DRENTORKOL-3810 file (N, C-alpha, C; in nm, 4 decimals):
REM DRENTORKOL-3810
@n.u->1.7029; n.v->1.0209; n.w->-3.1893; ca.u->1.6200; ca.v->0.9456; ca.w->-3.0956; c.u->1.5420; c.v->1.0416; c.w->-3.0059
@n.u->1.4132; n.v->1.0150; n.w->-2.9948; ca.u->1.3311; ca.v->1.0995; ca.w->-2.9085; c.u->1.3438; c.v->1.0544; c.w->-2.7637
@n.u->1.3394; n.v->1.1505; n.w->-2.6775; ca.u->1.3477; ca.v->1.1195; ca.w->-2.5353; c.u->1.2095; c.v->1.0798; c.w->-2.4846
@n.u->1.2003; n.v->0.9612; n.w->-2.4262; ca.u->1.0710; ca.v->0.9163; ca.w->-2.3751; c.u->1.0397; c.v->0.9879; c.w->-2.2446
@n.u->0.9158; n.v->1.0295; n.w->-2.2316; ca.u->0.8761; ca.v->1.0947; ca.w->-2.1075; c.u->0.8260; c.v->0.9886; c.w->-2.0112
@n.u->0.8853; n.v->0.9867; n.w->-1.8963; ca.u->0.8478; ca.v->0.8894; ca.w->-1.7938; c.u->0.7451; c.v->0.9551; c.w->-1.7023
@n.u->0.6291; n.v->0.8936; n.w->-1.6930; ca.u->0.5252; ca.v->0.9479; ca.w->-1.6059; c.u->0.5584; c.v->0.9131; c.w->-1.4620
@n.u->0.5578; n.v->1.0131; n.w->-1.3791; ca.u->0.5826; ca.v->0.9871; ca.w->-1.2373; c.u->0.4534; c.v->1.0130; c.w->-1.1598
@n.u->0.4230; n.v->0.9209; n.w->-1.0737; ca.u->0.3020; ca.v->0.9321; ca.w->-0.9943; c.u->0.3401; c.v->0.9539; c.w->-0.8490
@n.u->0.2635; n.v->1.0359; n.w->-0.7802; ca.u->0.2834; ca.v->1.0490; ca.w->-0.6376; c.u->0.2420; c.v->0.9171; c.w->-0.5735
@n.u->0.3183; n.v->0.8745; n.w->-0.4763; ca.u->0.2989; ca.v->0.7417; ca.w->-0.4197; c.u->0.1625; c.v->0.7283; c.w->-0.3521
@n.u->0.0691; n.v->0.6670; n.w->-0.4248; ca.u->-0.0599; ca.v->0.6348; ca.w->-0.3661; c.u->-0.1498; c.v->0.7534; c.w->-0.3360
@n.u->-0.1193; n.v->0.8692; n.w->-0.3916; ca.u->-0.1980; ca.v->0.9868; ca.w->-0.3552; c.u->-0.3404; c.v->0.9796; c.w->-0.4104
@n.u->-0.3551; n.v->0.9200; n.w->-0.5281; ca.u->-0.4868; ca.v->0.9162; ca.w->-0.5909; c.u->-0.5781; c.v->0.8150; c.w->-0.5217
@n.u->-0.5199; n.v->0.7082; n.w->-0.4711; ca.u->-0.6008; ca.v->0.6018; ca.w->-0.4126; c.u->-0.5982; c.v->0.6025; c.w->-0.2603
@n.u->-0.5197; n.v->0.6918; n.w->-0.2038; ca.u->-0.5002; ca.v->0.6901; ca.w->-0.0590; c.u->-0.6259; c.v->0.7352; c.w->0.0138
@n.u->-0.6627; n.v->0.6613; n.w->0.1168; ca.u->-0.7760; ca.v->0.7023; ca.w->0.1999; c.u->-0.7262; c.v->0.7641; c.w->0.3296
@n.u->-0.5952; n.v->0.7628; n.w->0.3492; ca.u->-0.5362; ca.v->0.8225; ca.w->0.4686; c.u->-0.4547; c.v->0.9449; c.w->0.4280
@n.u->-0.4297; n.v->1.0308; n.w->0.5244; ca.u->-0.3550; ca.v->1.1522; ca.w->0.4953; c.u->-0.2071; c.v->1.1274; c.w->0.4758
@n.u->-0.1532; n.v->1.0333; n.w->0.5521; ca.u->-0.0092; ca.v->1.0110; ca.w->0.5452; c.u->0.0207; c.v->0.8695; c.w->0.4980
@n.u->0.1349; n.v->0.8546; n.w->0.4327; ca.u->0.1764; ca.v->0.7226; ca.w->0.3856; c.u->0.2099; c.v->0.6309; c.w->0.5021
@n.u->0.2655; n.v->0.6885; n.w->0.6095; ca.u->0.3045; ca.v->0.6054; ca.w->0.7235; c.u->0.1833; c.v->0.5393; c.w->0.7866
@n.u->0.0741; n.v->0.6156; n.w->0.8021; ca.u->-0.0476; ca.v->0.5597; ca.w->0.8606; c.u->-0.1043; c.v->0.4510; c.w->0.7692
@n.u->-0.0999; n.v->0.4767; n.w->0.6401; ca.u->-0.1497; ca.v->0.3783; ca.w->0.5445; c.u->-0.0672; c.v->0.2504; c.w->0.5506
@n.u->0.0655; n.v->0.2653; n.w->0.5625; ca.u->0.1523; ca.v->0.1480; ca.w->0.5720; c.u->0.1257; c.v->0.0697; c.w->0.7002
@n.u->0.1026; n.v->0.1406; n.w->0.8100; ca.u->0.0752; ca.v->0.0719; ca.w->0.9365; c.u->-0.0559; c.v->-0.0058; c.w->0.9303
@n.u->-0.1585; n.v->0.0550; n.w->0.8724; ca.u->-0.2872; ca.v->-0.0142; ca.w->0.8601; c.u->-0.2731; c.v->-0.1365; c.w->0.7703
@n.u->-0.1970; n.v->-0.1227; n.w->0.6628; ca.u->-0.1751; ca.v->-0.2363; ca.w->0.5733; c.u->-0.0984; c.v->-0.3472; c.w->0.6442
@n.u->-0.0004; n.v->-0.3100; n.w->0.7257; ca.u->0.0769; ca.v->-0.4086; ca.w->0.7998; c.u->-0.0097; c.v->-0.4832; c.w->0.9003
@n.u->-0.0909; n.v->-0.4094; n.w->0.9761; ca.u->-0.1806; ca.v->-0.4713; ca.w->1.0734; c.u->-0.2805; c.v->-0.5628; c.w->1.0039
@n.u->-0.3353; n.v->-0.5165; n.w->0.8919; ca.u->-0.4305; ca.v->-0.5980; ca.w->0.8170; c.u->-0.3655; c.v->-0.7273; c.w->0.7682
@n.u->-0.2413; n.v->-0.7173; n.w->0.7206; ca.u->-0.1692; ca.v->-0.8359; ca.w->0.6727; c.u->-0.1421; c.v->-0.9332; c.w->0.7871
@n.u->-0.1066; n.v->-0.8797; n.w->0.9042; ca.u->-0.0815; ca.v->-0.9669; ca.w->1.0190; c.u->-0.2083; c.v->-1.0388; c.w->1.0641
@n.u->-0.3188; n.v->-0.9652; n.w->1.0683; ca.u->-0.4460; ca.v->-1.0263; ca.w->1.1069; c.u->-0.4869; c.v->-1.1338; c.w->1.0067
@n.u->-0.4716; n.v->-1.1033; n.w->0.8792; ca.u->-0.5055; ca.v->-1.1999; ca.w->0.7752; c.u->-0.4188; c.v->-1.3246; c.w->0.7863
@n.u->-0.2886; n.v->-1.3050; n.w->0.8121; ca.u->-0.1982; ca.v->-1.4191; ca.w->0.8278; c.u->-0.2367; c.v->-1.5033; c.w->0.9488
@n.u->-0.2747; n.v->-1.4392; n.w->1.0595; ca.u->-0.3166; ca.v->-1.5131; ca.w->1.1784; c.u->-0.4441; c.v->-1.5927; c.w->1.1533
@n.u->-0.5398; n.v->-1.5313; n.w->1.0848; ca.u->-0.6651; ca.v->-1.6007; ca.w->1.0547; c.u->-0.6386; c.v->-1.7229; c.w->0.9690
@n.u->-0.5525; n.v->-1.7096; n.w->0.8701; ca.u->-0.5194; ca.v->-1.8235; ca.w->0.7839; c.u->-0.4426; c.v->-1.9292; c.w->0.8626
@n.u->-0.3506; n.v->-1.8852; n.w->0.9467; ca.u->-0.2686; ca.v->-1.9789; ca.w->1.0260; c.u->-0.3543; c.v->-2.0572; c.w->1.1235
@n.u->-0.4485; n.v->-1.9888; n.w->1.1902; ca.u->-0.5342; ca.v->-2.0557; ca.w->1.2871; c.u->-0.6407; c.v->-2.1408; c.w->1.2160
@n.u->-0.6892; n.v->-2.0890; n.w->1.1049; ca.u->-0.7959; ca.v->-2.1573; ca.w->1.0325; c.u->-0.7513; c.v->-2.2895; c.w->0.9725
@n.u->-0.6269; n.v->-2.2960; n.w->0.9315; ca.u->-0.5779; ca.v->-2.4208; ca.w->0.8744; c.u->-0.4827; c.v->-2.4861; c.w->0.9732
END
């Protein structure tokens, strides 16, 4: 049996627009909260 090679990717490094993952997570969290508020108030 051949051993399958599992490709490992750095977490979001290719698509990241921020330097750190923590900053990216915070921006995503704030964006999600704002979106949830807009939907909650809108409906």
